[in-house]
N, C-alpha and C positions, 0 to 999 in steps of 0.2 A: 558918406555916399549909400544913396538904399539901395544895395545889391540885389538886394531879395528883389524889389521893385523890378529892378532891371531884367533880371533872369523870368520871373513870372510874365512878364510883357513880353517877351521871346518867346517863352513858352507858349503863349498864346497867338501871337503872331503870326509861328513858323513852326505846327506842332511835329511838320513830317520834313523838316530838315534836313538833310543827308549829303554823301558824298555825291557829287554830279558827275565826277568821271567814270565813266564805265570802264568798269574791271569783272575778271571772274576770278581773282589769285594776286598774291602779293606781287609777282612778278611783272602782271600787266597793271596793276596800279602806279608801282616806284617807275614803270616808263612813262605812265601817262602823267605822272605829278611833274616830272623832269621835262617833259614834252611841254607843259601847260605856262611854263616859268613865261613871261611877259607875252600871253595871249590868252584867249579864251578858253575855260570849259569846251564849250560848245564847237570852239575849231579844232581840240584835239580830239574828241569825240567822234568827229567827221574821219579821223583818216587812221585810227587804232585798229579798227574792224578789220580792215585787209591788211595791215601793217602787224597784227598778231594772226591773222590766218597765214601770214607767209610765213612769220616767225613764232610759232607755238610756246616754245620754250627759249630759257636760258642758255641753253647750249646753240639752239638755232641762231637765236642773235648774236652769238659772242662768234659764230662763224660767219656772220652778214659780210659784205662789202659795202662799205660805206656811201658809195655814188648809188646802190639799188635801195640803202635805206634813206636817203636821202631823197628818190623819186616818191617813194611813199608819205613823206612827210612835210614835202615841198609847198604845202599851203599854209604853213604856221612859220613864224617868224623864227630868225634864228634857226634855220633848219640844218643848215651844215653842223654847226657847232653841237646842235642837240643829235645829231644822226652821231656825230663821234663819241660824243657823251655815254649815248642808251648802249651803243656797241661795247662802248669800255666799261661800264657797269657790269652788262651782261659776262665778258670776258672775265672780270674781276670776280663776281660770282661765283661763276663756273669752275674758277681755278682756287679759290679760297674759302668759299660756302657752299661747296657741294651742289651747285645748282641751285640753289636756293636764295631768297633773301633772309638775312636776318634780321632778329626781331629787339635788336639792341641798337639806342642810338650810336655808340662808339664805333660798333662794325657798320652801320649804313651807313654813315657821312664820309668813309673810305673808301665809298665807290665814286666814280668820275660822275659829276654833275649831279650828287648827293648833296643838298646842304641841310641844315637844321631844320629849314621848314620840310620840306620833302620828306625826312625822316620822321617826323612827327606825326604826318599824313599817314604815313604807312602803318608808323605803330598803333596810331588810335585806332585807324577804320581795319586794317587787318588782325593785328593783334591786340586789342581792344586794350591797350597799354595806356593808361592816365596820360595825356599830352594836349597842349593848346600850341597848334599849329598857327603860327602868325604872318597871313599872306597881305595884300595890301587892302584886303576889305577889313581884315580884322583891325590892323593896325589903324587906320580910318576911324570905324566905332570906337576902339579902347581910346582913342584922344578926345573925339568928341564927347563921350558920355561921362570922361573924367576919370577912367580907368588907368591910364596914364597921361603925363604929360607931352606936349606939341614937341619938344625937341627931343624926346625918348628913342635911342635906336630900338631897333625890331628885337633885339634880346630884352632890353629892359621890360619891353610892352610884355613879353611873354611872361617876364618872371612876375611882374605886377598882376597878370592876370591869372597864374597859378597862385600867387598870395592871395586872392582877395577872393576868388571864385571856390566853391569846393570842388575840393579832387574827384570827387563822384560825378561833378557835372561839367568837368571837361571837354571830354569826347564831344558831346551832344551840345555843349554851348558854341563851340567853335564851329560848327555848323551854322545855328542858327546867327552869328555872329557874322559869318559871310553872308548867308541868305538875307538877312537884315540889310547889308553893306551892297550887297549885288542888284537886291528887286525892291529896296524903298529907301533907305539912307546913303542916296549914291553921293560919287565924289561930286560931279558938276551940279544935280538938279536933284538934291534932297529932297523928299517929303515931306519938309517942314509943318505945312499947316495944317497936315493928318496926322504926324508922331504923336504916340501918345506920353514922349519921353523928353518932345521939347523942350520941358521947364528946365531940365538939366544938362541939356546939350549946351557944351560950350560956344557952337555956332548955330545956336537957336534962332537969330537971326537970320541967318545965312539966307535963306529961300520965301518967308513969309510974305 
């Protein structure tokens, strides 16, 4: 496969791709990523300003009442379990990490609600650690463009992307894959007729 062509194309299409979850620090991003599971970044960005105004620090959130946190995030999906998780991760960070968000995968995934994808986002965006977080967009694009096979697991996809894409490009390509999947090569109505990569797509006839 022509990896360079794909990367160059995405560079041209989305030169300003970035993390769209609004945050000011690792604490806020970690919470926002947990809240973003099975919902949109737009929905999360609508609730986090008031949430972080009420709980500006890890310690504040660690001491929060779940019912009150739920009230701040009730417009997003799974808000009860997410409220429990973000309070739990804040308590864990307060008790074990001195009111900070750690910068290693092993430490991050010990916190409630923080899986490998969430940890990779925090590592990449906040700590500039080379990582390739695989969300639904990245998984879909990776399979359509031939980086991974249709039945590969999320971890399979991550490993294959890290093997085929230069390490120096992991962090920015993660965002460009997301932008490509979110705004162009969408799940149900991909813009195949205008896609510069349609000739190598595994689903190239899907929407022509």
